[in-house]
FIDO-289233 format. One record per residue (C-alpha): residue in three letters; chain; x, y, z negated. Coordinates in pm, 1 decimal, m for minus. Each point is the difference from the previous one (the first is absolute). Layout:
(ALA,A,(X,Y,Z)) ...
//
This chain:
(MET,A,(m1998.5,m2956.2,m3219.0)) (LYS,A,(m84.1,m321.4,m184.7)) (LYS,A,(m215.3,m120.1,285.8)) (LYS,A,(281.9,54.2,246.6)) (SER,A,(251.2,m183.6,m216.5)) (SER,A,(m240.1,m289.2,m52.2)) (ALA,A,(m71.8,m12.5,371.6)) (LYS,A,(368.2,m35.0,69.9)) (ARG,A,(20.7,m309.3,m217.5)) (ARG,A,(m280.6,m174.3,191.2)) (HIS,A,(105.3,m204.4,305.3)) (VAL,A,(m180.5,m195.7,268.8)) (VAL,A,(146.9,m347.8,45.9)) (ALA,A,(m26.1,m239.9,291.1)) (TRP,A,(m67.3,m322.4,m195.0)) (ILE,A,(m339.8,m95.8,m127.3)) (ASN,A,(90.0,m55.9,m366.7)) (LYS,A,(279.8,m105.2,m232.4)) (ALA,A,(m59.9,m367.4,73.3)) (GLU,A,(82.4,51.0,368.7)) (TRP,A,(317.3,185.5,m98.6)) (ASP,A,(114.5,m283.1,m226.1)) (GLN,A,(m79.8,m260.2,267.0)) (VAL,A,(198.9,180.8,270.9)) (LEU,A,(297.1,43.3,m235.0)) (GLU,A,(m1.1,m368.5,m91.4)) (TYR,A,(m27.5,m114.0,364.7)) (LEU,A,(273.8,235.2,122.3)) (TYR,A,(255.8,m153.9,m237.6)) (SER,A,(m118.5,m355.9,56.6)) (LYS,A,(215.2,m268.8,163.9)) (ASP,A,(m296.8,m109.4,212.5)) (CYS,A,(7.2,155.5,346.4)) (GLY,A,(m379.1,m33.2,34.9)) (LEU,A,(m63.0,203.2,m313.0)) (GLN,A,(257.5,257.5,109.5)) (LYS,A,(m173.4,37.8,340.2)) (TYR,A,(m333.4,55.6,m174.8)) (ALA,A,(160.4,269.7,m221.6)) (LEU,A,(151.0,169.4,308.6)) (GLN,A,(m346.1,13.1,160.5)) (ARG,A,(m141.1,168.3,m311.0)) (VAL,A,(285.7,253.1,5.4)) (SER,A,(m78.0,71.0,368.4)) (ALA,A,(m359.2,72.0,m105.0)) (TRP,A,(124.3,236.4,m270.6)) (LYS,A,(218.9,182.9,253.6)) (SER,A,(m295.6,51.7,229.8)) (ARG,A,(m193.3,152.5,m289.0)) (TYR,A,(294.8,207.7,m124.4)) (ALA,A,(101.4,122.6,346.7)) (ASN,A,(323.2,197.6,m59.9)) (SER,A,(m27.5,m7.2,m381.8)) (THR,A,(101.3,m360.4,m56.0)) (PRO,A,(238.4,m28.4,m299.0)) (VAL,A,(358.2,m40.6,115.9)) (ALA,A,(65.3,m291.4,m233.7)) (VAL,A,(m302.6,m194.3,129.7)) (GLU,A,(104.4,52.8,360.8)) (ASN,A,(362.1,m103.6,m63.6)) (THR,A,(m109.5,m309.4,m188.1)) (ALA,A,(m224.1,m106.3,289.4)) (ASP,A,(283.6,49.5,253.5)) (LEU,A,(248.1,m209.8,m201.3)) (VAL,A,(m254.1,m278.1,m67.9)) (ARG,A,(m79.7,m11.7,372.3)) (CYS,A,(371.3,m56.9,66.9)) (GLN,A,(0.3,m295.9,m241.3)) (VAL,A,(m312.7,m151.1,157.8)) (LEU,A,(145.9,19.5,350.7)) (ASP,A,(333.3,m137.1,m127.0)) (ARG,A,(m167.3,m304.1,m155.1)) (SER,A,(m216.3,m61.7,305.6)) (GLY,A,(302.3,m67.2,221.4)) (GLN,A,(m145.2,193.9,292.8)) (LEU,A,(291.0,247.9,26.7)) (ASP,A,(370.5,m44.2,61.0)) (GLY,A,(273.3,121.3,m234.4)) (ASP,A,(71.9,324.7,187.1)) (ASP,A,(m368.5,87.4,13.3)) (LEU,A,(m34.2,m61.1,m372.4)) (ILE,A,(306.1,217.0,m70.9)) (LEU,A,(m154.1,288.6,192.0)) (LEU,A,(m333.6,m54.5,m175.0)) (TYR,A,(157.8,m7.7,m345.4)) (GLY,A,(219.2,298.8,87.6)) (THR,A,(m297.0,213.6,101.2)) (ALA,A,(m185.6,m79.7,m324.4)) (LEU,A,(305.3,68.5,m220.1)) (VAL,A,(88.2,324.8,178.9)) (ARG,A,(m358.7,122.9,m36.5)) (PHE,A,(1.7,m94.5,m367.6)) (VAL,A,(315.0,201.0,m81.4)) (ASN,A,(m106.5,299.3,210.6)) (LEU,A,(m362.3,17.1,m122.2)) (ILE,A,(78.3,m58.4,m369.1)) (THR,A,(278.8,263.2,m14.4)) (GLU,A,(m177.1,248.6,228.8)) (ARG,A,(m210.0,152.7,m277.2)) (ARG,A,(313.5,46.2,m214.4)) (GLN,A,(170.8,218.3,255.6)) (GLY,A,(m2.9,367.8,m96.4)) (ARG,A,(69.1,305.1,206.5)) (VAL,A,(362.9,m101.6,23.7)) (ALA,A,(65.9,m344.3,145.8)) (ARG,A,(150.2,m240.5,m252.5)) (PRO,A,(185.9,m326.5,64.0)) (LEU,A,(m216.7,m311.9,7.9)) (ARG,A,(232.8,m174.3,m243.1)) (LEU,A,(m65.8,266.0,m263.3)) (LEU,A,(m375.6,m7.1,57.1)) (ALA,A,(m9.7,m380.1,m9.4)) (GLY,A,(201.1,0.8,m322.1)) (THR,A,(m262.1,215.8,m172.4)) (LEU,A,(m267.0,m255.5,104.1)) (ASN,A,(203.4,m301.8,m121.5)) (ILE,A,(26.6,m133.6,356.4)) (PRO,A,(314.7,m213.0,37.8)) (GLU,A,(277.0,176.7,189.3)) (TRP,A,(58.8,m294.0,229.1)) (ILE,A,(m357.6,39.6,133.1)) (VAL,A,(93.4,349.6,117.9)) (ASP,A,(319.1,m143.8,153.9)) (LEU,A,(m213.9,m261.4,176.6)) (ARG,A,(m222.4,272.4,140.8)) (HIS,A,(313.7,189.2,113.8)) (ASN,A,(124.8,m308.8,183.3)) (PHE,A,(m333.3,m38.5,177.9)) (THR,A,(5.6,357.6,126.4)) (HIS,A,(369.6,74.7,62.1)) (ARG,A,(208.2,m317.3,m3.2)) (LYS,A,(m6.0,m365.7,86.2)) (LEU,A,(m323.1,m182.8,m82.6)) (PRO,A,(19.4,m210.4,m317.3)) (THR,A,(m58.9,m373.5,m5.4)) (LEU,A,(m342.8,m156.7,m48.5)) (ASN,A,(89.6,m119.4,m350.4)) (TRP,A,(75.9,356.0,m111.4)) (CYS,A,(m329.6,112.1,151.3)) (ARG,A,(m192.9,m262.8,m195.9)) (LYS,A,(181.5,91.1,m324.0)) (GLY,A,(m72.3,368.6,53.9)) (CYS,A,(m368.0,m70.4,67.0)) (LYS,A,(m33.9,m204.3,m319.0)) (VAL,A,(175.7,265.4,m214.6)) (VAL,A,(m212.7,281.7,141.2)) (LEU,A,(m324.1,m194.5,m55.7)) (ASP,A,(99.9,m60.7,m361.4)) (TRP,A,(76.2,369.1,m38.4)) (LEU,A,(m340.6,96.8,142.6)) (GLN,A,(m178.9,m243.0,m229.4)) (GLN,A,(178.3,139.7,m305.7)) (GLU,A,(m7.5,368.8,86.2)) (TYR,A,(m345.1,27.0,163.1)) (TRP,A,(m233.3,m300.3,m23.2)) (SER,A,(66.2,m88.1,m364.4)) (ARG,A,(m37.0,360.9,m108.7)) (GLN,A,(m344.1,23.4,158.5)) (LEU,A,(m118.8,m288.3,m217.8)) (GLY,A,(86.2,184.0,m322.5)) (GLY,A,(m297.5,237.2,11.9)) (GLY,A,(m189.1,207.5,249.7)) (LEU,A,(115.8,m42.8,356.3)) (ASN,A,(235.3,259.3,131.9)) (GLU,A,(0.0,m48.5,370.3)) (ASP,A,(162.6,337.2,58.3)) (TRP,A,(331.9,m151.9,m91.2)) (GLY,A,(282.2,241.6,67.8)) (SER,A,(m229.0,302.8,24.2)) (GLN,A,(119.0,357.9,30.4)) (SER,A,(m42.3,76.5,m372.8)) (ASP,A,(207.9,m299.7,m93.0)) (GLY,A,(247.4,101.1,264.4)) (GLU,A,(50.4,339.1,m164.7)) (ASP,A,(70.1,m160.7,m338.1)) (GLU,A,(233.2,m248.8,159.1)) (GLU,A,(165.2,278.8,195.2)) (SER,A,(83.1,183.4,m322.1)) (GLU,A,(130.9,m323.2,m149.4)) (LEU,A,(203.9,m59.1,310.9)) (LYS,A,(135.0,353.6,m24.5)) (GLN,A,(116.5,m71.9,m355.3)) (GLN,A,(168.3,m318.6,112.2)) (GLU,A,(171.0,186.8,280.6)) (ASP,A,(122.8,261.8,m243.0)) (ALA,A,(133.7,m273.6,m228.0)) (LEU,A,(168.0,m162.8,297.7)) (MET,A,(156.7,329.5,104.3)) (ALA,A,(121.0,61.6,m353.8)) (ARG,A,(150.8,m346.7,m7.8)) (GLN,A,(168.5,65.6,332.6)) (LYS,A,(145.9,323.3,m135.9)) (GLU,A,(130.4,m186.2,m304.9)) (ILE,A,(171.2,m254.2,223.3)) (GLU,A,(157.6,273.9,209.3)) (ALA,A,(113.2,186.5,m313.3)) (TYR,A,(147.3,m321.4,m139.1)) (LYS,A,(196.7,m59.4,319.2)) (ALA,A,(123.4,360.2,2.7)) (ALA,A,(112.5,m23.7,m363.8)) (ARG,A,(193.8,m320.1,68.9)) (GLU,A,(169.0,152.9,303.3)) (LEU,A,(105.4,307.1,m199.4)) (LEU,A,(137.3,m203.1,m290.8)) (ILE,A,(182.1,m239.0,231.9)) (SER,A,(158.1,299.1,175.5)) (TYR,A,(109.5,134.4,m339.6)) (GLU,A,(153.7,m336.4,m90.8)) (LYS,A,(190.1,m16.2,328.1)) (GLU,A,(150.3,342.8,m55.6)) (GLN,A,(94.4,m91.1,m357.0)) (TYR,A,(161.1,m327.3,105.8)) (GLN,A,(210.7,189.6,251.1)) (ALA,A,(98.1,250.3,m268.4)) (PHE,A,(91.8,m281.5,m238.5)) (ASP,A,(182.7,m190.6,276.0)) (GLY,A,(m203.7,m305.8,m87.4)) (LEU,A,(m0.9,m152.0,349.6)) (PRO,A,(261.2,179.7,206.8)) (GLU,A,(10.9,m260.1,275.5)) (GLN,A,(m375.3,15.2,59.3)) (ARG,A,(m57.0,376.8,12.2)) (SER,A,(m82.3,m15.2,370.4)) (LEU,A,(m288.7,m234.6,m74.4)) (TRP,A,(m163.4,257.1,m231.1)) (PRO,A,(m58.2,316.3,200.7)) (ALA,A,(m163.0,262.3,m223.4)) (PRO,A,(m316.6,159.1,141.1)) (PHE,A,(105.7,342.1,m130.8)) (ALA,A,(316.3,200.8,23.2)) (ASP,A,(108.4,7.2,m365.2)) (MET,A,(m113.1,m69.5,m355.2)) (SER,A,(m141.8,346.8,m63.0)) (TRP,A,(m250.4,m40.6,283.2)) (ILE,A,(m106.8,m340.5,m131.0)) (LEU,A,(m48.7,135.5,m352.2)) (ALA,A,(m205.5,288.2,135.8)) (GLU,A,(m223.8,m241.4,192.0)) (ILE,A,(m44.8,m219.3,m308.6)) (LYS,A,(m86.9,303.0,m214.1)) (GLN,A,(m261.2,112.7,251.6)) (PHE,A,(m142.6,m351.7,11.2)) (ALA,A,(m15.9,m12.5,m382.0)) (LEU,A,(m211.9,314.9,m2.3)) (GLU,A,(m253.3,m168.1,229.6)) (SER,A,(3.3,m358.3,m132.7)) (SER,A,(205.0,m40.0,m316.6)) (GLU,A,(m179.1,m320.2,m107.7)) (THR,A,(86.3,m177.6,324.6)) (LEU,A,(363.9,105.7,m31.3)) (THR,A,(12.7,m125.1,m360.5)) (ASP,A,(m160.8,m332.0,96.4)) (VAL,A,(264.3,m53.9,266.8)) (LEU,A,(275.6,87.3,m246.9)) (MET,A,(m126.2,m279.5,m228.0)) (GLU,A,(55.6,m263.5,268.7)) (ASP,A,(300.7,m228.0,20.3)) (GLY,A,(287.0,156.1,188.8)) (PHE,A,(m46.2,351.7,m140.2)) (LEU,A,(m7.6,69.3,m376.1)) (VAL,A,(17.4,m376.1,m50.3)) (PRO,A,(309.2,m99.0,197.6)) (THR,A,(60.1,m329.5,169.4)) (VAL,A,(306.6,m211.8,m66.1)) (GLU,A,(149.7,104.5,333.8)) (GLN,A,(m41.0,368.2,m84.5)) (LEU,A,(168.3,m45.0,m336.5)) (GLU,A,(289.4,m181.4,161.5)) (SER,A,(32.6,278.0,258.7)) (LEU,A,(22.0,261.0,m276.9)) (GLY,A,(239.7,m212.4,m203.0)) (CYS,A,(m240.8,m42.4,m292.2)) (ASP,A,(m43.5,m304.8,m216.7)) (THR,A,(m279.4,m216.8,137.6)) (VAL,A,(m77.6,m153.4,m340.5)) (SER,A,(m229.4,207.2,m221.5)) (SER,A,(173.4,94.1,m322.4)) (THR,A,(m155.9,m31.3,m341.5)) (ALA,A,(m4.4,378.7,m50.3)) (THR,A,(m280.1,187.6,175.5)) (GLN,A,(228.1,230.6,197.4)) (LEU,A,(31.9,59.4,373.1)) (PRO,A,(334.5,m55.6,172.6)) (GLN,A,(168.3,337.3,35.8)) (THR,A,(62.0,m36.9,374.2)) (PHE,A,(m358.7,m100.9,68.7)) (LEU,A,(m130.1,295.4,m205.4)) (ARG,A,(215.0,244.3,195.0)) (PHE,A,(m125.0,m157.0,323.0)) (TRP,A,(m355.5,126.4,m71.1)) (LEU,A,(81.4,317.7,m194.8)) (PRO,A,(m16.4,242.2,299.0)) (LEU,A,(m351.6,m115.9,84.2)) (LEU,A,(m128.0,m7.3,m358.9)) (LYS,A,(147.9,339.2,m86.3)) (MET,A,(m176.0,147.5,301.5)) (LEU,A,(m334.9,m146.6,m119.5)) (ASN,A,(44.9,69.2,m374.4)) (SER,A,(m316.8,202.2,m54.1)) (PRO,A,(m208.9,m78.4,m312.6)) (SER,A,(m282.8,m139.7,213.6)) (PHE,A,(235.9,m237.4,180.1)) (ILE,A,(163.0,m113.5,m327.0)) (HIS,A,(m342.3,m71.7,m151.9)) (LEU,A,(m106.6,m191.7,310.5)) (LEU,A,(327.0,m193.6,12.2)) (LEU,A,(m26.8,m107.7,m364.5)) (GLU,A,(m362.1,m101.0,49.6)) (LYS,A,(83.5,m212.8,305.3)) (LEU,A,(299.7,m156.2,m175.5)) (PHE,A,(m207.5,m107.7,m299.9)) (VAL,A,(m277.2,m135.6,225.4)) (GLU,A,(259.1,m206.0,185.8)) (LEU,A,(149.2,m118.1,m329.4)) (GLN,A,(m345.1,m107.1,m118.9)) (GLN,A,(m48.6,m208.0,314.8)) (LEU,A,(341.5,m160.0,m48.8)) (SER,A,(m100.4,m108.7,m352.1)) (LYS,A,(m242.0,m251.1,157.3)) (GLU,A,(246.9,m114.1,267.3)) (PRO,A,(341.6,60.1,m156.1)) (SER,A,(294.5,75.6,225.9)) (ASN,A,(320.5,66.8,m192.4)) (HIS,A,(171.2,200.5,272.9)) (ARG,A,(m296.4,221.1,86.3)) (CYS,A,(m108.1,36.8,m363.1)) (PHE,A,(351.2,111.6,m97.5)) (TYR,A,(19.7,279.5,258.3)) (ILE,A,(m353.5,125.0,m63.9)) (SER,A,(75.4,15.7,m374.0)) (ALA,A,(337.6,161.9,66.9)) (TRP,A,(m156.4,279.9,206.8)) (ILE,A,(m255.6,66.3,m276.2)) (SER,A,(281.2,15.4,m254.8)) (GLU,A,(201.7,233.2,221.8)) (VAL,A,(m288.6,246.2,44.8)) (ILE,A,(m83.8,5.8,m373.3)) (LEU,A,(366.0,45.3,m97.5)) (CYS,A,(24.6,300.4,233.4)) (ASN,A,(m283.1,156.0,m200.7)) (SER,A,(139.3,m102.0,m341.6)) (LYS,A,(8.2,268.5,m268.9)) (ARG,A,(269.8,m172.0,m205.4)) (PHE,A,(329.8,184.6,1.3)) (GLU,A,(266.4,m267.1,m28.0)) (TYR,A,(276.9,181.6,185.1)) (HIS,A,(117.1,257.8,m253.8)) (PHE,A,(371.9,m28.3,65.6)) (GLU,A,(10.6,m24.4,380.0)) (THR,A,(178.1,256.7,210.1)) (LYS,A,(m158.2,212.7,269.8)) (GLY,A,(147.5,m220.8,267.8)) (GLN,A,(m139.2,m312.6,m161.9)) (LYS,A,(m342.0,161.1,m35.5)) (LYS,A,(4.2,109.7,364.1)) (ALA,A,(91.1,m352.8,114.5)) (ARG,A,(m275.0,m147.1,m217.1)) (MET,A,(m262.2,242.9,129.5)) (LYS,A,(108.9,m75.5,355.0)) (ASP,A,(m122.2,m359.6,m30.3)) (ARG,A,(m344.6,89.6,m136.1)) (ILE,A,(m318.8,6.4,208.1)) (PHE,A,(m113.1,323.2,m165.8)) (VAL,A,(158.5,225.1,m262.2)) (ASN,A,(m279.3,206.8,m153.0)) (ARG,A,(m235.4,m172.9,m242.3)) (ILE,A,(m347.3,m91.4,133.3)) (GLN,A,(m312.4,m27.5,m212.6)) (LEU,A,(m89.1,m364.2,66.5)) (ARG,A,(m337.0,m163.2,m66.0)) (TRP,A,(111.8,m185.5,m308.9)) (GLN,A,(m324.1,m171.3,m92.9)) (GLN,A,(m41.3,m138.2,352.0)) (LEU,A,(363.4,m112.6,7.0)) (LEU,A,(m38.3,m171.5,m337.0)) (SER,A,(m314.8,m183.9,111.3)) (ALA,A,(157.3,m95.9,334.0)) (CYS,A,(313.0,m129.7,m174.8)) (LEU,A,(m203.5,m215.6,m239.5)) (ASP,A,(m211.3,m132.5,289.5)) (ALA,A,(311.2,m126.3,184.2)) (PRO,A,(177.6,m236.5,m241.3)) (CYS,A,(336.6,m129.0,116.9)) (VAL,A,(354.2,m46.1,m128.8)) (SER,A,(73.5,373.7,36.6)) (THR,A,(m318.6,119.6,m169.8)) (PRO,A,(152.8,41.7,m350.6)) (HIS,A,(277.0,216.8,147.2)) (LEU,A,(m243.7,214.2,201.6)) (LEU,A,(m236.2,28.2,m294.8)) (GLN,A,(287.1,119.0,m219.6)) (LEU,A,(88.2,269.9,254.7)) (ILE,A,(m360.5,122.4,19.1)) (LEU,A,(m47.5,4.5,m377.7)) (ASP,A,(326.3,192.3,m52.7)) (ASP,A,(m75.2,258.7,269.6)) (MET,A,(m367.0,79.1,m71.5)) (GLU,A,(m87.5,362.2,m66.0)) (HIS,A,(m224.0,m96.1,m290.6)) (PRO,A,(158.1,m317.4,m140.0)) (LEU,A,(m209.0,m267.3,m164.0)) (PRO,A,(41.1,m80.9,m369.9)) (LEU,A,(301.8,m210.0,m86.6)) (GLU,A,(m209.0,m297.3,m114.5)) (THR,A,(m200.1,7.3,324.3)) (ARG,A,(315.6,5.2,211.2)) (GLN,A,(153.7,m285.1,m194.7)) (GLY,A,(m322.4,m199.7,31.1)) (LEU,A,(m18.4,55.2,376.3)) (LEU,A,(361.9,m100.5,49.3)) (GLN,A,(m41.7,m307.5,m218.8)) (LEU,A,(m319.1,m110.7,180.3)) (CYS,A,(163.4,62.0,336.0)) (SER,A,(300.5,m211.3,m99.1)) (ILE,A,(m227.2,m278.8,m121.1)) (TYR,A,(m208.1,8.1,319.3)) (THR,A,(300.1,m0.8,232.0)) (GLN,A,(193.0,m240.6,m229.4)) (THR,A,(307.4,218.2,8.3)) (ALA,A,(193.7,121.6,m302.4)) (HIS,A,(m13.0,376.9,m28.7)) (SER,A,(352.2,134.5,m33.6)) (GLU,A,(96.8,354.5,90.1)) (ASP,A,(331.3,180.3,m25.1)) (GLN,A,(m165.3,261.1,m217.9)) (PRO,A,(m297.1,m153.4,m177.7)) (MET,A,(m252.7,215.2,m176.6)) (SER,A,(68.5,90.6,m359.5)) (GLY,A,(m149.4,m240.0,m248.5)) (GLN,A,(m49.0,m270.7,260.8)) (LYS,A,(130.2,m339.8,m103.9)) (GLU,A,(67.8,m289.8,223.8)) (GLN,A,(m272.1,m258.6,m42.8)) (PRO,A,(m32.2,m346.2,148.9)) (ILE,A,(m231.4,m65.7,292.8)) (TYR,A,(m267.2,m255.5,m73.8)) (THR,A,(m172.9,m222.4,252.0)) (LEU,A,(m258.5,m270.3,m52.2)) (GLU,A,(267.7,m269.1,22.2)) (SER,A,(228.9,171.2,m247.2)) (LEU,A,(m285.4,64.3,m243.8)) (HIS,A,(m105.5,m364.3,24.3)) (GLU,A,(355.5,m118.0,m67.5)) (LYS,A,(34.2,243.9,m287.6)) (LEU,A,(m327.7,m126.3,m150.5)) (GLN,A,(115.4,m362.1,24.0)) (HIS,A,(335.9,91.3,m153.5)) (SER,A,(m166.5,188.5,m286.4)) (ARG,A,(m229.2,m294.7,m66.1)) (ARG,A,(296.0,m238.1,m18.6)) (GLN,A,(183.1,238.1,m228.8)) (SER,A,(m303.1,39.9,m227.3)) (GLN,A,(m42.6,m377.3,m22.5)) (SER,A,(365.8,m55.8,m86.0)) (HIS,A,(m8.9,289.0,m248.6)) (THR,A,(m312.1,m146.2,m165.7)) (GLN,A,(161.8,m340.0,m31.9)) (ARG,A,(319.6,154.9,m132.3)) (SER,A,(m189.5,214.1,m250.9)) (ARG,A,(m194.5,m299.3,m120.4)) (THR,A,(320.2,m196.1,m52.0)) (ASP,A,(164.8,293.9,m175.6)) (SER,A,(m301.5,53.5,m223.3)) (GLU,A,(m9.0,m366.5,m93.1)) (ARG,A,(371.8,7.5,m77.6)) (SER,A,(m32.0,320.1,m201.1)) (ASP,A,(m295.2,m138.5,m197.4)) (ALA,A,(192.7,m317.1,m83.5)) (PHE,A,(308.4,202.2,m92.5)) (GLN,A,(m205.2,238.1,m212.2)) (GLU,A,(m166.4,m289.7,m177.0)) (HIS,A,(337.3,m164.9,m67.3)) (GLU,A,(158.3,328.8,m106.3)) (GLY,A,(m298.8,86.9,m216.5)) (ALA,A,(14.4,m335.5,m180.5)) (ASP,A,(371.9,48.4,m76.4)) (ALA,A,(m51.4,354.5,m122.5)) (GLN,A,(m286.2,m101.9,m224.2)) (ALA,A,(211.1,m281.5,m143.6)) (ASP,A,(282.1,245.8,m79.1)) (LYS,A,(m236.1,245.6,m164.6)) (ALA,A,(m166.2,m272.2,m206.2)) (LYS,A,(344.9,m114.4,m115.5)) (LEU,A,(94.5,350.8,m110.0)) (LEU,A,(m326.9,50.8,m190.6)) (ARG,A,(21.3,m334.3,m175.7)) (GLY,A,(m60.1,49.3,m378.5)) (SER,A,(m139.3,349.1,62.5)) (PRO,A,(m362.4,99.5,m55.7)) (TRP,A,(m6.1,111.8,366.7)) (GLN,A,(m57.1,m227.0,294.7)) (VAL,A,(m16.1,27.3,383.2)) (CYS,A,(m347.5,26.0,150.8)) (THR,A,(m31.9,m230.9,303.7)) (ASP,A,(m363.1,79.1,68.1)) (ARG,A,(m99.6,217.6,299.8)) (VAL,A,(m120.3,311.1,m178.2)) (GLN,A,(m132.3,316.4,165.3)) (TRP,A,(207.1,238.7,m209.5)) (LYS,A,(m165.1,300.2,163.3)) (ASN,A,(m312.1,m74.8,m200.7)) (TYR,A,(182.7,38.9,m336.0)) (PRO,A,(129.6,325.5,m152.6)) (LEU,A,(364.5,46.2,m87.0)) (GLY,A,(94.2,m180.2,m319.5)) (LYS,A,(m289.3,m245.1,2.1)) (ALA,A,(28.0,m366.8,87.1)) (PRO,A,(m272.5,m238.8,119.2)) (GLY,A,(m187.0,m155.3,m294.9)) (GLN,A,(129.3,257.9,m246.2)) (SER,A,(m239.8,104.0,m275.4)) (GLU,A,(m77.5,356.3,m98.8)) (ASP,A,(162.3,m43.8,m346.5)) (PRO,A,(350.0,159.0,5.0)) (SER,A,(122.1,m236.9,m269.6)) (CYS,A,(15.5,m272.6,257.5)) (LEU,A,(319.1,155.6,124.5)) (MET,A,(173.2,m60.8,m335.6)) (VAL,A,(240.8,m291.4,m9.2)) (ASP,A,(m5.6,m253.6,m272.5)) (ASN,A,(374.8,m19.2,m70.7)) (TYR,A,(216.5,310.8,m26.4)) (SER,A,(307.5,119.5,m202.3)) (THR,A,(73.4,331.3,m174.9)) (MET,A,(314.7,213.5,18.8)) (THR,A,(107.3,284.0,m225.5)) (VAL,A,(147.9,318.2,123.5)) (PHE,A,(334.9,m90.8,m149.1)) (ASP,A,(4.2,m320.8,201.2)) (GLN,A,(m54.4,178.1,334.4)) (PRO,A,(302.3,4.7,224.3)) (VAL,A,(164.4,333.4,64.4)) (GLU,A,(202.9,84.2,313.8)) (LEU,A,(321.5,183.8,m57.6)) (GLU,A,(76.5,282.3,236.1)) (SER,A,(310.7,201.9,50.9)) (THR,A,(m44.8,341.3,m152.6)) (ALA,A,(248.8,158.3,230.5)) (SER,A,(m209.2,m56.6,305.5)) (HIS,A,(m317.3,153.4,m148.2)) (ILE,A,(144.7,311.2,m161.9)) (ALA,A,(49.5,298.3,218.3)) (PRO,A,(328.4,187.5,m17.7)) (GLY,A,(13.0,265.0,m269.0)) (VAL,A,(m283.5,m149.3,m203.5)) (SER,A,(82.2,m133.1,m343.2)) (ALA,A,(m163.0,m319.3,m117.7)) (PRO,A,(42.9,m227.0,m294.0)) (GLN,A,(237.1,m280.1,52.9)) (ARG,A,(m157.5,m345.7,m11.0)) (THR,A,(176.2,m326.8,m14.9)) (SER,A,(m106.1,m329.1,140.9)) (GLU,A,(m5.9,m163.8,m340.6)) (GLY,A,(m310.6,22.0,m220.4)) (ALA,A,(m357.5,103.6,65.7)) (LEU,A,(m82.8,296.4,217.0)) (TRP,A,(m251.3,128.1,m251.2)) (THR,A,(46.3,46.4,m371.0)) (HIS,A,(m239.5,m139.5,m256.4)) (SER,A,(m159.1,342.7,m48.8)) (ASP,A,(m55.6,31.3,374.4)) (VAL,A,(m175.6,m334.4,6.5)) (SER,A,(m220.2,97.1,m291.9)) (LYS,A,(m101.2,317.8,175.3)) (LEU,A,(m85.8,m197.6,311.7)) (LYS,A,(m215.7,m246.1,m193.9)) (SER,A,(m184.0,276.5,m174.4)) (GLY,A,(m78.5,165.2,331.1)) (LEU,A,(m136.0,m314.5,174.6)) (GLN,A,(m371.8,m21.7,60.2)) (LEU,A,(m181.6,m323.9,72.9)) (PHE,A,(m305.8,4.1,226.7)) 
//
């Protein structure tokens, strides 16, 4: 088996060696007609040696170079040259694409596209065979382009390694046939997508026409909008069947302007305000316009797909903001999430009010949404409405995030979008905080620096004033104290003494002898000379208690009482 495979890779060539190959290639693409004639003679010799196995690229190159040589020689007229060029170009297209044809005939345009042959070369070949002959200038341009293509696709590739004269062989043709089959499948799939897109647009336009007639939006132009179906129920049935086959295509068409995102003319026809309000809420008339269609498609899979497409569109609008389109995309997201909200805020409504409210909702029963994906998609599409949408998602999640995490996400979202976060019902414990930007932080830093400088200067001035006042006040106080202690053994200490280093009752410089505390001059006083305070006996005697009557005249104690007191005194 190895010998057979190695034998297949061995080829017999018509040129003597690599040098002859290089020389012929150089002469073929030379501007000298003499060198080109010599190269054509060598190619004729190769063809005689190859017989019917001459490489197609070599033969086509020789034919086109021969056309150029005869054109430059001036021996032929214009019509003759056109026929000569036409024959060479027709043979080139036919022979190059022949090996790419499979069992089923394929268009030449498709085959030429897989080989990177310009489409206008195929059109030129078609004109030569079926239509009016092109001009000589177009023939010359086609010849030059084809020669460049042959040099790039065949001759240059042979110089990269071993020669591969079996260019376009059957084995390569099988690989290229499979590749071509894949390209055909991709082309067919693309064609189906285009047809599905057109069908979705036609169905939605038919729905809009029926709704406009029901809303009496354009009564004078009803005759210009003939509906393709009999009534609305048939249209809804067709749209539902189409959604089962290609829901993504239907959702993509719904995202376009003129459908879920209305134009100004459509809003005027429905009598809605054309200016987007600050609140992220759809106009009631516009919501009711699309409710029949959305209620018919309100399966969980469609709701998930719709939310995903809406957030993808909102993310694209964050790079190229459009206020009108961004408002309606955000409003539809808000409407879908509010339909699924688990908050019960309508405790006191009547049955009629509840029925009217449920009538304007896309779906009634709660759907288990993909909360993590919605949260990531919302954070990836920052816009003016992002804080509002983020609040709705955080409030409605099955497993809510911690309070600190929610507050942090809302605060970061408000900072990123530069919008103050204010809700009608803010989360408990959440306080309104300012939004900081680089400019505001820079201004605040400059302001704080100015304030600190002024405060420092003011504090220095105040400290200097207080020191001077304290010094002045201290001098006056010391003078008053010195005046009061004049003639006394005591005096005011003006030295700065660390009193914490001395125990209580001890002064700096005091000796350990207690006699130092004795004063030199003192006077004595007897007990009889001590003053006695007279008190009213009536106020100190309780009622019913007898006590000796004392008068204010004379001593309080008798002489015997004083003697007893003296005898009982003890001196330490």
